[in-house]
C-alpha positions in Angstrom: 32.3 3.3 9.3 30.2 0.6 7.7 29.5 -0.4 4.1 26.0 -0.4 2.6 25.1 -2.1 -0.7 22.7 0.0 -2.7 19.3 -1.6 -3.4 16.7 -1.0 -6.2 14.9 2.3 -5.5 17.7 3.8 -3.3 18.7 7.4 -3.5 21.2 9.5 -1.5 18.4 11.2 0.5 16.7 7.9 1.2 19.8 6.1 2.3 20.8 9.0 4.5 17.3 9.1 6.1 17.2 5.4 6.9 20.7 5.5 8.4 19.8 8.7 10.4 22.5 10.8 8.8 22.5 13.8 6.5 22.9 13.5 2.7 25.9 15.8 3.2 27.6 13.1 5.4 27.4 10.6 2.6 29.1 13.1 0.2 31.9 13.7 2.7 32.7 10.0 3.1 32.1 8.9 -0.5 34.3 11.0 -2.9 32.7 9.5 -5.9 29.5 11.3 -5.0 29.6 15.0 -6.0 26.1 16.2 -5.2 23.1 14.9 -3.4 21.3 14.5 -6.7 23.8 11.9 -8.0 22.4 8.5 -8.8 23.4 5.5 -6.8 23.0 2.2 -8.5 22.0 -1.3 -7.2 25.1 -3.2 -6.2 27.2 -0.1 -5.5 29.0 0.0 -2.2 28.9 3.2 -0.2 30.4 4.2 3.1 28.0 5.0 6.0 29.7 7.1 8.6 28.9 6.8 12.3 27.6 10.2 13.3 26.9 11.1 16.9 23.2 11.4 17.7 23.3 14.9 19.1 25.1 16.3 16.0 22.6 14.9 13.5 20.4 17.2 11.5 18.4 14.6 9.7 15.9 15.8 7.0 12.3 14.8 7.7 10.9 11.7 6.0 8.7 13.8 3.7 11.9 15.1 2.1 13.2 12.0 0.4 12.2 10.6 -2.9 9.2 8.3 -3.1 9.3 5.4 -5.5 7.7 2.0 -6.1 9.7 0.3 -3.4 8.4 2.8 -0.9 4.9 2.4 -2.2 4.8 -1.3 -1.8 6.2 -1.1 1.7 3.7 1.6 2.7 0.7 -0.2 1.2 1.6 -3.5 3.0 2.1 -1.6 6.3 -1.2 0.2 6.0 -2.9 -3.1 5.2 -1.4 -4.5 8.4 -2.5 -1.5 10.5 -5.9 -0.7 8.9 -7.2 -3.8 7.2 -10.6 -3.1 8.7 -10.9 0.1 6.7 -9.1 -0.5 3.4 -8.7 -3.1 0.7 -5.6 -3.4 -1.5 -5.5 -4.9 -5.0 -2.8 -5.2 -7.7 -4.7 -4.1 -10.9 -1.9 -4.9 -13.3 1.9 -4.8 -13.9 4.2 -2.3 -15.5 6.4 -3.1 -18.5 9.1 -4.3 -16.0 6.6 -6.3 -13.9 6.2 -3.9 -11.0 2.7 -4.1 -9.4 0.3 -1.2 -10.1 -1.3 -1.0 -6.7 -4.8 0.2 -5.9 -6.3 1.0 -2.5 -10.0 1.4 -1.6 -11.3 3.0 1.5 -15.0 3.5 2.3 -18.2 1.6 1.8 -20.4 4.2 0.1 -22.2 3.8 -3.2 -20.5 6.9 -4.7 -17.1 5.8 -6.1 -14.5 8.5 -6.6 -11.1 7.8 -8.3 -7.8 9.6 -7.5 -4.6 8.8 -9.5 -1.0 10.1 -9.5 2.5 9.7 -10.8 1.4 9.3 -14.4 4.5 11.0 -15.5 7.8 9.7 -14.2 9.2 13.0 -13.1 6.0 14.0 -11.3 6.4 11.4 -8.6 5.6 13.9 -5.9 2.0 13.4 -6.8 2.2 9.8 -5.7 3.9 10.8 -2.5 1.1 13.3 -1.8 -1.7 10.7 -2.5 0.0 8.2 -0.1 0.3 10.8 2.7 -3.3 11.8 2.1 -4.4 8.1 2.3 -2.4 7.7 5.6 -4.1 10.7 7.1 -7.6 9.5 6.0 -7.0 6.1 7.6 -5.6 7.6 10.8 -8.6 9.9 11.2 -11.1 7.1 10.4 -9.5 4.8 12.9 -9.4 7.4 15.7 -12.8 8.8 14.8 -11.3 12.3 14.7 -12.4 15.0 12.3 -9.8 16.4 9.9 -10.2 20.0 9.0 -13.9 19.7 10.1 -14.5 16.7 7.8 -16.1 13.8 9.5 -14.3 11.0 7.6 -16.2 8.1 9.1 -19.5 9.6 8.0 -18.1 10.6 4.6 -16.8 7.1 3.9 -20.2 5.6 4.6 -21.4 7.5 1.6 -18.2 7.4 -0.5 -15.8 4.8 -1.7 -12.4 6.3 -2.6 -10.3 4.4 -5.1 -6.6 5.5 -5.3 -3.9 4.4 -7.7 -1.0 6.5 -6.3 1.7 5.5 -8.9 0.5 4.7 -12.4 4.1 4.7 -13.8 6.4 2.8 -11.4 9.1 2.0 -13.9 9.5 5.6 -15.0 9.5 6.9 -11.5 12.4 4.6 -10.5 14.3 5.6 -13.7 14.0 9.3 -12.8 15.2 8.6 -9.2 17.9 6.0 -9.7 19.0 6.4 -13.3 20.1 3.6 -15.7 22.9 1.0 -15.2 24.2 -1.9 -17.3 22.3 -4.6 -15.4 19.0 -2.7 -16.0 16.8 -4.8 -18.4 16.1 -1.7 -20.5 19.6 -0.3 -20.4 20.2 -0.1 -24.2 16.6 0.9 -25.1 16.5 3.7 -22.5 19.9 5.1 -23.5 18.9 5.1 -27.2 15.6 6.9 -26.4 17.6 9.4 -24.3 20.2 9.9 -27.0 23.0 8.6 -24.7 22.3 11.1 -21.9 22.6 9.6 -18.4 20.4 12.1 -16.5 16.6 11.5 -16.5 15.1 14.5 -14.7 13.2 15.4 -17.8 11.8 11.9 -18.4 8.0 11.6 -18.0 7.3 8.5 -20.1 7.2 4.9 -19.1 10.3 2.7 -19.5 9.5 2.1 -23.2 9.3 5.9 -23.9 5.5 6.1 -24.2 3.7 9.0 -22.4 0.9 7.3 -20.4 -1.2 10.4 -20.4 -1.2 10.5 -24.3 -2.4 6.9 -24.6 -6.1 7.5 -24.5 -8.7 7.2 -27.3 -9.9 10.8 -27.0 -8.4 12.7 -30.0 -5.5 10.3 -29.8 -4.7 10.6 -33.5 -4.6 14.4 -33.3 -2.2 14.3 -30.3 -0.1 11.6 -32.0 0.4 13.7 -35.1 1.6 16.6 -33.1 4.0 14.6 -30.9 7.2 12.7 -31.4 6.9 9.8 -33.9 9.1 7.4 -32.0 9.7 6.5 -28.3 10.8 9.6 -26.5 11.4 10.8 -22.9 8.0 12.6 -23.1 4.9 13.2 -25.2 5.2 10.1 -27.5 1.7 8.7 -27.8 2.6 5.2 -28.8 1.8 3.3 -32.0 -1.9 3.2 -31.0 -4.1 4.0 -28.0 -3.8 1.8 -24.9 -0.7 -0.2 -26.0 1.0 0.1 -22.6 0.2 -2.2 -19.7 0.0 0.7 -17.2 -2.6 2.5 -19.3 -4.5 -0.8 -19.8 -4.7 -1.3 -16.1 -6.3 2.1 -15.5 -8.6 1.5 -18.5 -9.8 -1.8 -17.1 -10.5 -0.6 -13.6 -12.3 2.5 -14.9 -14.6 0.2 -16.9 -15.1 -2.1 -13.9 -16.3 0.8 -11.7 -18.9 3.5 -12.0 -16.7 6.4 -10.9 -18.9 9.5 -10.2 -15.9 11.6 -11.2 -12.1 11.3 -11.4 -9.2 13.4 -10.2 -5.8 12.9 -12.0 -2.9 14.6 -10.2 0.0 16.1 -12.2 2.5 18.7 -11.3 2.8 21.7 -13.5 0.9 25.0 -13.4 -1.1 25.1 -10.1 -4.3 25.0 -12.2 -7.3 22.6 -12.5 -8.4 21.5 -16.0 -12.0 20.5 -15.9 -13.4 20.2 -19.5 -12.9 18.4 -22.8 -14.3 19.6 -26.1 -17.7 20.4 -24.5 -18.3 16.8 -23.4 -18.2 17.7 -19.7 -21.5 17.9 -17.8 -22.9 21.2 -16.6 -22.1 20.4 -12.9 -18.4 20.3 -13.7 -18.1 24.1 -13.4 -19.6 24.2 -10.0 -17.5 21.3 -8.9 -14.2 22.8 -10.1 -15.1 26.0 -8.3 -15.2 24.1 -5.0 -11.9 22.5 -5.8 -10.4 25.9 -6.6 -11.6 27.5 -3.4 -10.1 24.5 -1.4 -6.7 24.9 -3.1 -6.2 28.4 -4.5 -5.6 26.8 -7.9 -7.1 28.5 -11.0 -9.8 26.6 -12.9 -9.1 26.3 -16.6 -11.6 24.7 -19.0 -9.1 22.8 -21.2 -5.4 22.3 -21.6 -5.8 22.5 -25.4 -4.5 19.0 -25.8 -5.9 15.5 -26.5 -5.3 11.9 -25.6 -5.4 12.3 -21.8 -7.1 10.1 -19.3 -9.3 12.9 -18.0 -10.3 13.7 -21.6 -11.2 10.1 -22.3 -13.2 9.7 -19.1 -15.3 12.8 -19.8 -15.8 11.8 -23.4 -16.8 8.2 -22.7 -18.9 8.6 -19.6 -20.3 12.1 -19.8 -19.2 12.5 -16.1 -16.9 15.0 -14.6 -13.1 14.7 -14.7 -10.4 16.9 -13.4 -6.6 17.2 -13.9 -5.0 18.8 -10.8 -1.6 20.4 -11.6 -0.1 20.7 -8.1 3.2 22.6 -8.6 5.2 25.2 -10.4 8.7 25.0 -11.8 10.8 22.4 -13.6 10.0 18.7 -13.1 10.9 16.9 -11.0 10.0 19.5 -8.5 12.5 19.8 -5.7 11.9 17.9 -2.4 11.3 21.2 -0.7 8.2 21.8 -2.9 6.3 19.0 -1.1 5.3 21.2 1.8 3.5 23.6 -0.5 2.0 20.7 -2.5 0.6 19.3 0.8 -0.7 22.6 2.1 -2.5 23.4 -1.3 -3.9 19.9 -1.9 -4.9 18.3 1.5 -8.1 20.3 1.6 -8.6 19.9 -2.2 -8.5 16.1 -1.9 -10.9 16.3 1.1 -13.3 18.5 -0.8 -13.0 16.1 -3.8 -14.8 13.5 -1.6 -17.8 15.7 -1.2 -18.5 17.2 -4.7 
């Protein structure tokens, strides 16, 4: 038996994986832990049992939570392995000072933008985008086709820009909870009415919904949403008040994206229009995405203030919101296999619209 001191970003599943034991083993040897969804807080001491190798039934790596600590590690590791094929930039910082990381692959004139983890409890979209990025880089480096897509050839024509995790503070809150040493402890508990679970939280750490922050019918959405910081749907005091939204706004204005795909996780549908501002080719493009994923195309979500809405309105170019899952957010870890199988080809098709 050994003792492990919990670090920022840790979860029961993550600690179990990195120590090559089962989450169940941690529950057995730590009576303060009741279920594998319990929060573990930085500074906590937990017992790590010694389990014989042949008796282990360790869950695969894709079945633990993915947060900002994991993202930073993966981006740095990919940069080490594939610096020839990718560029990494920090485009801004969250409210709590976490880097908002952007990765570029490809050298083509056509720029395409993918983004995920806008909502804190939709962090599986960030995990999906990072796995997609890893697979793209692997196939480029080995010069192997992926589902008949010649990625080396594609990325001579296309530059893919990815921000996998727009909302790192919120993601970490959903995964690790709140604790007295947290710099937003009092504010978060006030917003959450004293409740100590955050599965329902989609906002950033200040209680602002980052996908309600955009000057495309913002005033309409704001009037119909909470009027103060809230775990979800609060639009803020004005558009683009939050540093995470500002970071996306700035890079969008700095690039000439041909189109954008924003990944969310409710409905298994693809929203492709906004108040008639979308160009005619959007319908043909969403049909291709639908056929690659089995997701239903829907013209509009009947809402305002979203990033895709603003992009379409401001540029006149296509924008798509991909809703990758069904159920209650955060989707369970077991949902990732279905998300991957439905979206790997969609994301590939998205390079070639």
